[in-house]
Structure formats: structure tokens, C-alpha cells
N, C-alpha and C positions, 0 to 999 in steps of 0.2 A: 699734640703741638708741636714740630719739629724746632729744636731750635733757635731761628731764625724769628723775631717780631718785626712784622711792617708794621709804625708804625707815625701814625700821621696829626700832624702838628696846624690846628684850624683855625687859624687869625684873620675877625671880621673887624669889623662894627659893629654896634648896634644899635635897631632902631628903640629909642628908647619909650618903653611901656606899651610897646605894641606886640603882645606875643605872633600874633597869626605871621605880621608882616618879617619878623623875627624866624621864625620855622621856613618861610616861603623860603627867604634869603639861603638861608640854609642848608635845605632842601635842594637848591640849583650849585649852589656850593660844591655840594660832596656827590654830588651827580656824576661830576673827575674820576672820583674812587671806586665803580664799584668795580669789585672784583681786586684790589689793588693794596687796601689796608688791612689789619687784622685787627689794628686799634685808632680810631676818628675818635680826639678830642677839644670838644666845644672848648672856649669860654665857662670862666662864674655864669651866673644868670645870665644867660645867652639866649633867654627867650625873652627877658626885659631890660638889658643894661643894669649896672647895682645901685638899686632903690627900694625906699624903705618907705614911702609914704602911700604911693598907690601897691603896699604888695597886697594889702584885701584882695584885692580886685586880681592881681596874678595869680596869686596864689590857685583865683576859681578853676584856671585852666593847669593846676595838675595834669589833669585824667589826660586830657588836649598832648601835650608837652608828652608823655609818658608812654601817649598809642604814638602818638607821630617816630617818637626814637625806637618803639621797638618796629615799627616801617619801615624805617631808615636802615636799622641794622638789619634786616631780615633780608631787603631788595641790596642793600650792598655788601653783605654775604660778610661784614664787618662788625666790631664791640664797638660802639658808641657809647662817652664822657663826657659827663655836664651838670650843671649843675642848674638849678632853678630856685625859686620862693614857694615853700608845700605851709597847710597849711595840716596843722593833728591837733587834735580837741581843740585846748585854747590855744593851744602855742607856731610858734614860726618860726620855722626853719628856713637856712639854707641851704639845701639835700641836694648834695653829690649822686647821681644815680649812672649805673653803666648797667647797660642792655647789652645781652647776644642776642648774636640772632637766630638763635630760637627762642628768643621770648624773654631767656631766664634774664630779673632781677636783680642787684642789689642795690644798699646803696649808704652816704658816709654823712653824716651831718657835721657842715660847718662847727670846731670847737673855739675857737679863738676866736671873740667876734670883733671886728673892731672899734674897742673907747671914741678913737679922733674922730669918727665920724661916726657915734651915738648906735652902732649900730648893734650893743649891746640892751637898748634901749627896747628894739626892736623885734630881736631875735633867741632863742635859745640855742648854746651851746648843746653843742651833740657830745656823748659821756663815751661814743665805743669809736677804735682805733678802725677795723674789717679790712679786710683784704681781698681782692680780689683774684680769679686765677684763672687763666687762661692757657692752656695746654700746662708745659711745666713753668708757666710764667708765671709769679708772684708778686703779684701791683698793690700798692702803697698807693689812696687816693688820699692829698684830702684839699684847702679851700684858700688860698690866699693870704691873708695871715697868718697862718698858722707855720704856713712859708719859716718868720721869724722863730719858732720856738723846737729848739734842734731838741731837747731832749721829748716833745711830741712826737718829731718826726726820729727819732733813730733807730735806726735800722737792727732790731736783733735778731738778725741774724732766720729774717720774718720775709722779707720780701725782697725782690730785685730790682725793683723801677720805682720810682715816686712822681708820681702825674700830682701834680699841682696847678691849677685854675683857677685863672685869677678875673680881675678887674683894676688892676697894678697902675698909677699914674703916673706917667710922664717925669713930674717934678724928682718920683723917687727910681727912677728908671735904676739910676748906676747898686744899691738897695738889691731888689729884682736880680742884677744882672752875677750880683756877690755873690749870695745869698742862694742863687740856684747852684753854684761852684759848690760854695759853700757843702753843700748839701749831698752832693755828690762825693766830693771829700768824704766827711765828716761818715757817709753811712756805704763809702765802696759799693755801689748803687751806681745805675743810672735816672739821671730827674729830665724828668718831659715839665716845661712848665709851659701854658696857650694862657695868654692875656688877649686883650679887645685893642682893636684901635678907634681913628675917632672921637667927637667928642660929647660929652654923658652930656643928660637933661638937668646938671647942675653946673655944667660948661669945666667939666677936668678932660685934660687931652691928657690921651694916651697913645704909646711909640710904638706897643708892641712887645718886643724886643723876647718873644715867646719863643724858645729855646729847647734841645736836647742836647743832655752834655752827661760823658763816659765816666764812669769810677775814678779816672786819673786826675777828670775836671776837664778832658781834653770836650770843645765844642763840636757835637758831629752834625748836627743841622742850626738854622735862623734865619723865622722868618723877614721880610722885605720892614726895613724898620715904616712905624708911620699907615703904611697898607695892607687891606686885606689881601692873606695870598696863604695858600697852602705849602707846606715842605714835608715829605715823602722820604722815611728814609727806614734799611731796618738794618737792624741792633742784635747779637749771636750773646746767647745764650752763655754756649759752649765758651767762648772769649771771657766773657766776666766771670763766673768761678774759675777760669785757668788763674786770671789774674787775682782773687782774693787765694786763691792756694800761692801764687808763689809770696804774696805781700798780703797772708793773716792779720793786718791788724787788730781785726776787732779780735783774736785769740788774746788779747791786751788794754781788750775793755772793763771801761767800767758794770760792776753792775747794778741796777738802780731800780726802783718800782712806782710807777705813777699812779697814787690814790685822787682817785677819779668822788 
């Protein structure tokens, strides 16, 4: 793939617990992106909203959701990323999928579970970081609460774009906006954060604030507050590499090891 990556942030309301309706809604929303994007990013738990009480039922739609992602990726000629609930053996995971136009699939399981919402009582945390390769682009997926943990998302010169999908409530939107910029600056990487809008089944409101930020902390694109909309932006790998060469902060970074 060439130096330029066309990246689409898909900020949307979600229909609480209704997988089929969510998939149909996204199918209609994404139709405008056919042939116009290289990577399409959907919110966390895009097929249900952030729910736990009905996780068994939502997980039963895993095959349908994966098939839908494969069909859409092929039709739109784009990679698609987004998370949803899956069950493996006796454990449930908030699993982020990346599907290519050719049907290749990679996954990442959310590591940090939001204990203030009792997520840790319903799901198991992941143990692998995982890097997605799109041409020369190296992309690191994380999910919502993961964003708060800079050690976990530390760039060890192994990624160029950090993608965070979320259901991040309006009450903490300042934190979201601040940390997105911090992760871009910390890691000298592009950061894409895709959040939902609307009001969920627990009466929590979401402002969205989906944004793309460059390695200097500049906001390159931002979705309109409180509304479902899509922003597509071109980013340059050559420009990122040039900046890292001219301002090589990473050369003075501390060595560390994450013990899982």
C-alpha cells in the first residue's frame, strides 16, 4: 500500500441489544464509503452497545457479525475494525476484530476491564497486544478503558497508528479528549479514537468526540458532537517517519517489560 492511508471514523448511535438492527444501520451508513476508504473504524460493541446483562444472547451472534464484517470489507474494498462480545469456552471477551477486503481476520481482546462498571465481573481480559499490518502501516488496536494505561499502549517502535474504539460517556468527555492527545504525543504516532453517541440502555449519554490526532497532538479530524456522522481523512506515513527522524524522542525512552 502507498504512503497515504484513508481512514474513516464512524461515529454512530447504537440500538441497545439489537444486533440485526445495528448491522443493518451500519450497512446503510457505510455505503457512502465504497472505494473511498482504506480503514473503517466502528465503535466499541458496535452490534449491541456496551451491555453485560445480555452478553450470552449477544455472543450468539458472533458468526453473523464476523460474516457481516467480511461481506462489508469486501464490498467496500476496505479494512474494517470494531469490537463486540464473544464467548470462548466458558469465558466472555470484549473482542476487537479487524477484517480485510480479502477476508483475513485478526483479533485483540480488551485487556483493561472497567471495574467501576463491573466489567471485570462479566468478561475476561486479554493478554496479547497485537499489531495489524495494512501495507507498511503498523496499527495497534485498543479498546476504551485501555486508553487510560500508558504503559500498555507504549509505542516500542512497533506501531504507527493507535486505534481506540469506545463507549466513553459524556460525563468523562474531557478525560477522553485529553488522553487521546496525550497518547499521540507520548508515542509519536497517529491516534484515532472512535466513540458512540446517543443514550444507551442504562441511560448514559455519549457526546462522541471521535477524532484523529497526529504525532504533534494536532486534531486532524473530529466528528460532530452528539450526532452520527463519518469523517474520512488522509494520513501520511512518510510525514510521520520524517517527524520521528527530526525529533527522535523515542531514543531517550525508558526500557521496560510488561509481565502478563
